[in-house]
N, C-alpha and C positions, 0 to 999 in steps of 0.2 A: 503493500499500499505506500502510496505516496506520502512522504513527510510533508504535513501540514503546518505552516508557521502560526503562531500565537498571534501575532501581529500581522496586520495587513494595511495595504494603500486605499484610501476611499476619499469620496467625496462628499463632506457632511453639509447639510442645510442646516444652521444654526439657529434658523430664523424666519418669519416670513418677512420678505423685504426684496431689496435689490440685488444685484451680484455679489456685493459684498457679504452676504449671508452663505454663500458658498465658499468652502474651506477644504483644501486638499491637505491631507495628513497621511502619514506613513507607518503610524502608530497604533491604528484603532483595532479592537479586538476583534479577531477572527471568530464569526459565530460558530456555535456548536448545534449540530443539529439535533432535535428532540427526537423521540420514539418513532414518528412517522413522518420525518423530514429527511431530506437528502440535503447534501452540503454540493454546491456548485462552485469549481472555479471558473469565474467568468473570463471569458477572452474577448468579448465585444458587447456594448450596448449602446443601443441606438436612443437619439435625441427627440422628444416629443412635446409637443403644445401642452400636455397635462402635466410635466415638470415645471414648466414656466408659470402655467396658470396656477399650480399650488402655490408654488413661491410667492407669487403677487396678489396671492388672495383673489384673484380673478373668480372662482367658484362661489365667494361669499354671497349672500342674498340680503346681508345684514350690514349694510353701510361698509362693505371691505373690512369686516372684523374677522380677525384669527380664528373665533370661536365656530365658525362653520365654513372654513376654508379649505377644508381636505373635498377629495373627490366623493367622498361619502356623505359631507355635509356636516362631519365634526371638527373640531379642532385637532391638530397634528401634536406627537409628541416630538421633542427635540433633544439631539440632534435628530436628522431622519437621512437615511440614504435614500436618494431618489432613483429613478432607472427602471422602467417597464419592459425595455426591450432587451433581451437577454439571450446569448447563446455561450453554451459552456459546458464543461463535462463535469458530470459527478464525480466525488473524490472521496466521499465518505457518506454513510446512511445511518438512521437511527435505527435502534435495537429491533425495531419491529418491521424492517425493510431488509428484502432479499440483498446481500452483497454483491450479487451480479450486476445489479445496476451500476457498481463502481466501473468507471470508464467510459460510460455511454456518454454519448454527445447528445445534448437537450436543448431543445428551446424552452422556455419559460413562458405558461399560459397567465397574460396578466391580469386578468379579471378571475381574483380567488373566490372560489365557493368554500374552501376548506382552509382550515389551518390547523397544522401538526393532526389532520386525519379527522378534526372536530368541522361538522356541517355550521357554517356561518348564519346566523339568522338575516344579516344583511351583507351582500358580497365585500369585499375589499380589492384594492387595486395594488397591484405590486409597485413598491416604491412610495404608497402615499400612506396607507392605514399600517404599512410595515415596510422594513429596509428592503429594497431592491437592489439594482444590478450595477450601481455605480462604485462598484468596489472589486477587491480580487476575489473575494468570495460572498456568497449569497446563500441563504436557506431557504427552503420553500417547503410546502408539504407535496409529500410523493407523488400525487396525481397529478399536481400541475407541471411536473418537470416530464414534457413529451421526448423520447427517444427520436432522433431524426438520423437517417442514412442518406448522405447528400454529399455531390461532389462541390458544393458552393462553398467559399471560405467562410470562417466566422465571423467577421464583418458583414458578409453579403448576406447571412443566415440572420443575423442582428437588426437586418432591416426589416424581417417579416411580422414578428410577433404581435406588436402592438397595432400598426398601420393595417396589416393585411387581415388580422383577426376582426377588426374593427370594420373594414369594409366586408369581409365575409359575414359578419353578422347582420350588417346592413342589408345586405342582398338575402339573406336567408330568412330573416325577419319579413322582408317584403316579398318572399317567395317569386323573385325574379327567375325566368326561364326563357326556353329560345324564342318565344313569341311577343318578347317585351323590347319595348323602346325605351332607354333607359336614359335618362337626364342626370348627369353628375356634375356639381357644384365643386370648386376647390379642385381642380382635376391635376394640376401640377404638384399637389402637395403628398405626402406619404400616403395617406388613406383614399385620397382621389385618384392615384395613379395605380394604386393596387385596386379600387374598385372598378376601373377600366379592364385591369387584365381578368378579373375574375369574372364581371359581368360576362365578357367574350368567351370565359372559357365554359360559361352555361349557355353559349349561343345567343345571347342577347345582342341587339342593337344598340350602339352606345353612341350619346351626343356629349360632349365636353365641353364645360365653361373654364377658359383660362385666357391668360393675358395674350395678346397678338404675337409677341416675340416666342411664343412656345408652341405655336399651332403644328409645326410640324413634327415635333418629337412626341407631342400628345397623340397624332394621328399614328405614329409610327407603334406605340402602344396598343392602338386597338381600336380607336376612335373614329366612327364613320364620318361622323359631323363635329367641327369645332367651331365654337362661337366664342366674341369676346365678351368680358364681363361688361363692359359699357354696351352690350347690344340691349335691346328690349326686345325680351325674349318671346311675346306674343306677335311681335312684328316679325322677327326673323324666322320664328320657328312655327307660328300659327297657333291659335288656340285649340284645345283638345287635340293635340299632338303628340304626345308621349303617355307611356302606361305608368312608369315609375319614376321618381324624382329620389336621387340619392345626395343629400343635403348636409354640406359641411361647413356651410357658411352663414345662412339665414341673411339678417340684416335688411337693407332696403329693398332688395330684390324678391323678397320672401313670397309676395302675395302674386309675382309674376310665375313662382313656379306652380300655383295652385291654378293659374289661368291657362298653362300648357297642358296640365294634365287632363287626360280624356275621364268621361265619368266612370267610376268605379276605381279610379288611380289610386296608386298607392305611394306615401310620401313618406319616408324614412330618414330620420336625421341623427347625427352623433356630434354635431359642433356647430358653433354660432360664432366663428372668427369674425364675421361681419355685423355682427350686434347680437345681442341675446333676447333683445325685445321687439316684438312683432307684434303688428294688429290682423286680426283675422275675423273678416266677415263670415260669420258663422252659417250664414246662408249658402256661401259657397261650399263650405264642407257637407252639409246635408242635401243640397239639391242635386250636386255632383255626387254624391255618395261616395266620397273620399275615405279611405283609411289613412291614419296617422300612427307611425311607429316610432317612439323613441328608443334609441338603441344604445344601451351600457353593457347589461349584463350578458354575456356569450351563452349564446344556446348551447346546449351539451355537446351538440355535434359538431360545433363549429371548429374548434381549434382541432380536433383529430382530422376533418376535412381537410383544413388548411395544411397539416402535415402531409397529407397524402397528394396534395396537388403540389406541394414543393419537391417532394421526391419524384413525381412523374414530368416535373419540369413545366407543367402547365402555366406557369408563372415564372418570371425572373426576378431578383432583386434589382432595385435601382438605387446605386449608391450615389450620392451627391458628393460627399467629402467624407474623409476619414481625420479625426483629431485623436490626439493622445489623451487619456482620463485627465490628467492634470490642466488639460487647456478647455475645460469646460465651458468657461465663459467665452473664450472665442468662438466656440461650437454653436453655444447658444444665443450669441449675437448674430451670427451668419444666418443661424438658422431664422430668427426673427425677419431677416431682409425679405424673406420669402421669394429670392431670385434663384432657388434650387430646385431641381425636380428630383423627387425621390426623398432619401433617407441622408440626414447625417449621422454617423454612428463614431463613438468611442472606443477607439482600441485601448483595452485594459491592460494588456501584458506588453 
């Protein structure tokens, strides 16, 4: 068995606030797996909106209070190690876990239904309600560490868990199939670019919304039509022209999404980077028989299905840039420029 150090490198979020609340340390205690947990040596971890939103209390609905600033709407415990996107190797297991798992390459399912084998009443998010992957080692309940057999590199695999599982969950909840015309907002981001590939893998036709400078790249991912963020969607696409909207933006264009949905259309959302507060004419909802899906907690089949799609190479990783763990502030600042396509990943080793 590999010798596991008692101290490790990690990024600690010491409090809610600005970048100065992120501290790189080299002497943090290495976690010890409990009886139903596995210890994972982290090789790479992706950067996500969730990391930043949690730090700056974006999730708070109570005047930007730290009291409800976590993913679950509760306060965080500090210091907290963030990082939901993890690729690594199991190096130790709890006493109830088969030692044959040691050595397996795994991706961590970021939406946690269990902690140390115990069912949670309200699911946690990896790196929010518990420590995550911005460190050399991390622990997770055994069932949330999914073995993967793949030729992709560790950094490539770390681009998948959060964005692609979120996208797959959106498509699963909205029951996207080969007969659908799917409109995807925020198409150049991690979730949006994943949703394009995953919708195409289901045989659906994809219309993507992005900036004009990214049209050709987004088309290469599988979008049959690309429209600009500045376009008026009903004018460009026509009213009642799509069957599903996968929305990661919300904001001012929200009512346009409902206008282009066909009767009995489905709207699925897991982000609001364009603005969280929208106005709904309730008549549009019931007169068009629309179905709305808020998508955060992963359906049980989502992550196992994602692993299979990766192994079959039905989807591909999109790496925008790789940073070292200690350069997390540089990585997050570049992430927030939104000029990249795909994922920014931290190399932990």
